[in-house]
C-alpha positions in Angstrom: 0.9 25.3 -14.8 0.8 22.8 -12.0 1.1 19.1 -12.7 -1.2 16.5 -11.2 -0.1 13.2 -9.8 -2.4 10.3 -9.0 -1.5 7.4 -6.7 -3.5 4.2 -6.8 -2.7 0.7 -5.6 -3.8 -3.0 -5.5 -5.1 -3.5 -9.0 -4.1 -7.2 -8.9 -4.1 -7.4 -12.7 -4.4 -11.0 -13.9 -7.2 -12.2 -11.6 -9.8 -11.8 -14.4 -13.0 -9.7 -14.2 -13.1 -6.1 -15.5 -10.5 -5.0 -17.9 -8.9 -2.5 -15.5 -6.4 -0.8 -17.9 -9.3 0.1 -20.2 -11.7 0.9 -17.3 -9.1 3.3 -15.9 -8.5 5.3 -19.1 -10.8 8.2 -18.0 -8.8 8.4 -14.7 -5.4 8.2 -16.3 -6.4 11.0 -18.8 -7.0 13.4 -15.9 -3.4 13.2 -14.6 0.2 14.0 -15.7 1.9 11.3 -13.5 0.5 8.0 -12.4 2.0 6.2 -9.5 1.0 2.5 -9.0 1.8 1.8 -5.4 2.2 -2.0 -5.3 0.3 -5.2 -6.0 -0.4 -3.8 -9.5 -0.3 -7.3 -10.9 -0.4 -11.0 -9.9 3.1 -11.7 -11.2 3.8 -14.2 -8.5 2.0 -17.3 -9.6 2.4 -19.1 -13.0 -1.3 -19.4 -13.7 -1.8 -15.6 -13.4 1.5 -14.4 -14.7 0.7 -14.2 -18.4 -2.6 -12.3 -18.0 -0.9 -10.0 -15.4 2.0 -9.2 -17.7 -0.5 -8.4 -20.5 -2.4 -6.1 -18.1 0.8 -4.3 -17.1 1.7 -3.7 -20.8 -1.8 -2.5 -21.5 -1.5 0.1 -18.7 1.9 1.2 -20.1 0.6 1.6 -23.6 -2.5 3.6 -22.5 -0.5 5.9 -20.3 2.1 6.5 -23.1 -0.7 7.2 -25.6 -2.2 9.8 -23.2 1.2 11.4 -22.5 1.1 10.3 -18.8 4.2 9.3 -16.9 3.9 6.1 -15.0 5.9 4.8 -12.0 5.6 1.2 -10.6 6.4 0.6 -6.9 6.7 -3.1 -6.0 4.4 -4.8 -3.5 4.3 -8.2 -2.1 2.3 -9.7 -5.0 4.6 -8.2 -7.6 8.0 -7.9 -5.7 10.0 -7.9 -9.0 7.8 -5.6 -11.1 10.5 -2.9 -10.7 13.4 -1.8 -8.6 11.5 0.9 -6.6 9.8 0.1 -3.3 9.2 3.7 -2.2 8.8 7.2 -3.5 9.1 10.7 -2.1 6.8 13.4 -3.5 6.3 17.1 -2.9 9.8 17.7 -1.7 9.6 14.9 0.9 6.3 15.9 2.4 4.7 12.8 0.9 6.1 9.3 1.3 4.6 6.4 -0.7 5.3 2.7 -0.2 3.0 -0.3 -0.7 2.9 -1.0 3.1 3.8 -4.7 3.3 7.2 -3.8 4.9 5.6 -2.3 8.0 5.2 -5.8 9.5 7.9 -8.5 9.4 5.4 -11.2 8.3 4.1 -8.9 5.5 0.6 -10.5 5.8 -0.1 -11.7 9.4 -3.3 -13.4 8.2 -1.4 -15.6 5.8 -1.0 -19.3 6.7 2.7 -18.7 5.8 3.1 -15.7 8.1 5.6 -17.5 10.3 7.8 -18.5 7.4 7.5 -15.0 5.9 8.7 -13.5 9.1 11.6 -16.0 9.4 12.8 -15.2 5.8 12.4 -11.4 6.5 14.5 -11.6 9.7 17.1 -13.8 8.2 17.6 -11.4 5.3 17.7 -8.4 7.7 20.3 -10.1 9.8 22.5 -10.6 6.7 23.2 -6.9 6.7 25.9 -5.4 9.0 24.3 -4.4 12.3 24.6 -0.7 11.6 22.7 -1.1 8.3 19.7 -3.1 9.6 17.6 -0.1 10.5 18.1 1.6 7.1 15.0 1.9 4.9 16.7 0.2 2.0 17.6 -2.8 4.2 14.1 -3.2 5.5 12.5 -2.9 2.0 15.1 -5.4 0.7 14.2 -7.9 3.4 10.4 -7.6 2.7 11.0 -8.0 -1.0 13.1 -11.2 -0.3 10.4 -12.6 1.9 7.7 -12.0 -0.7 9.8 -13.5 -3.5 10.7 -16.6 -1.5 7.1 -17.1 -0.4 5.8 -17.1 -4.0 8.5 -19.5 -5.0 7.3 -21.9 -2.4 3.6 -21.5 -3.3 3.9 -21.4 -7.1 1.9 -24.6 -7.5 -0.9 -23.6 -5.1 -3.4 -22.7 -7.7 -6.1 -21.4 -5.3 -3.7 -19.3 -3.4 -5.1 -15.9 -2.4 -8.7 -16.5 -3.4 -11.0 -14.5 -1.0 -13.6 -17.3 -0.6 -10.9 -19.6 0.9 -10.8 -17.3 3.9 -14.3 -18.5 4.9 -12.7 -21.8 5.9 -10.2 -20.0 8.0 -12.1 -17.9 10.6 -8.9 -17.2 12.6 -7.5 -15.5 9.4 -10.6 -13.3 9.2 -10.1 -12.2 12.8 -6.4 -11.5 12.1 -7.4 -9.3 9.1 -9.8 -7.4 11.3 -7.1 -6.8 13.9 -4.6 -5.9 11.3 -7.0 -3.3 9.9 -7.2 -1.7 13.3 -3.5 -1.8 13.9 -2.3 -1.0 10.4 -2.5 2.9 10.4 -0.4 2.9 13.6 2.2 0.5 12.1 2.4 2.7 9.1 2.9 5.8 11.2 5.6 4.1 13.2 7.3 3.0 10.0 7.3 6.6 8.7 8.6 8.0 12.0 11.5 5.6 11.7 12.2 5.8 7.9 10.7 9.0 6.6 10.7 11.4 9.5 10.3 14.5 7.3 7.0 13.2 5.8 3.7 14.7 6.6 1.6 12.3 4.5 2.2 8.6 4.1 0.5 6.8 1.2 0.0 3.0 1.4 -2.3 0.2 0.1 -1.8 -3.4 1.0 -4.6 -3.9 3.6 -7.4 -3.1 1.0 -9.1 -0.8 3.6 -9.2 2.8 2.3 -9.2 5.7 4.7 -7.4 8.6 6.3 -6.0 8.7 9.8 -4.2 11.5 11.5 -1.5 10.1 13.8 0.7 12.6 15.6 2.0 15.1 13.0 1.2 12.8 10.0 -1.8 11.8 7.9 -1.8 8.2 6.8 -3.8 7.7 3.5 -4.7 4.2 2.3 -6.0 4.0 -1.3 -7.8 0.7 -0.9 -8.1 -1.9 -3.6 -9.9 -2.8 -6.8 -10.4 -6.4 -5.5 -12.3 -7.3 -2.3 -13.8 -5.2 -0.7 -13.9 -3.2 -4.0 -13.4 0.3 -2.6 -10.7 1.8 -4.7 -9.5 5.3 -4.0 -6.8 7.6 -5.3 -4.5 10.2 -3.8 -4.4 13.3 -5.9 -1.6 15.9 -5.7 -1.9 19.2 -7.4 -1.9 22.9 -6.9 0.0 22.6 -3.6 -2.6 20.2 -2.1 -3.3 16.6 -1.5 -6.6 14.8 -1.4 -8.0 11.2 -1.0 -10.8 10.7 -3.5 -13.0 7.8 -4.4 -12.8 6.1 -7.8 -16.4 5.7 -8.9 -17.3 2.9 -11.3 -19.9 3.7 -13.9 -20.6 0.7 -16.1 -17.3 -0.5 -17.3 -15.4 2.7 -16.6 -14.0 4.5 -13.5 -14.0 8.2 -12.9 -12.5 10.4 -10.1 -14.8 11.5 -7.4 -14.8 14.9 -5.8 -12.6 15.5 -2.7 -14.6 16.2 0.4 -13.2 19.0 2.7 -12.2 16.6 5.4 -10.0 14.6 3.0 -8.3 17.5 1.4 -5.2 19.2 2.8 -2.6 21.8 1.8 0.9 20.7 1.3 3.6 22.4 3.4 5.9 24.8 1.7 9.3 23.1 1.1 11.1 25.3 3.7 8.7 24.1 6.3 9.4 20.4 5.7 11.8 19.2 8.5 12.2 16.1 10.5 10.1 15.8 13.6 9.3 13.1 16.1 6.4 12.3 18.3 6.5 13.8 21.8 6.9 11.3 24.6 7.2 7.6 24.4 3.6 6.7 23.5 2.3 6.5 20.0 -0.6 8.9 19.5 -4.2 7.7 18.9 -4.9 6.2 15.5 -8.4 7.7 15.3 -9.5 7.9 11.7 -10.5 11.1 9.9 -14.1 11.1 8.9 -13.9 7.3 8.8 -16.0 4.5 10.1 -15.4 3.0 13.6 -12.6 0.5 14.0 -13.4 -2.8 12.4 -12.7 -4.8 15.5 -14.2 -4.2 18.9 -11.4 -3.1 21.3 -12.7 -5.5 23.9 -11.9 -8.5 21.8 -8.9 -10.5 23.2 -6.0 -10.0 20.8 -5.0 -12.8 18.5 -1.2 -13.5 18.6 0.6 -12.0 15.6 4.2 -12.4 14.6 6.3 -9.9 16.5 7.7 -6.8 14.9 11.3 -6.9 14.0 13.5 -5.6 16.8 16.0 -2.9 15.8 
């Protein structure tokens, strides 16, 4: 009998609103293993931390009661929720990580983007030169940047509230540009750090979707916060699918997988490292997805540079 694994992300427990652990019980009951791919809880700021911790414990108890295994991967809002920052599934065909580490500033729209990048690069440079390109080093640097940033902003009680973006139109434009670039950044990251992967699972940007880039499919599970379009990646019976989580009243349920968001997983013996041909990254055209959020004719807004390796 095959086992089902579900991957979701960006619950941001502790922000109030719907009781997500309770609301997700019908979803949890449909799986054998639940992977929470970063930003599960707002453990970074004192005024959210207690509620966030209660939410995490509630999730643990419900999963345990239902006999479901649970794995927490750390994100930039909960960098210390656990030691793991990535996970390989299906014999290495599937690579999961929150996605903040694909950019050295973690969140280019943040008013602290420059200091985040500075901390990230300083931490990366603390490793011997031959270790700076290793996945573990990159993830350690991004964890350190997130941790230091939240230490500095611990007293900023309004930090991260979506309505505050309305007073920062440049940040909104940066988010739009990041949405357009993010699938390609994720594909580049996987090419460098998980070359055997065929599917890369992320969250972080809050924009759900599926993009085929070269020999990989990038799957983003969206978020339970703004813009409130949570999805899940489902692995079972030798296949992988991106499905919507549909809210009905105060509960969520799994939607059905559409044919264009459902793929067979390769047999283990066919999983081998491969690289893109040529020196140009392939198109980041989405699969059955809406058009890019930003018109390509817009002049780009300066973003912190990628780390040089």
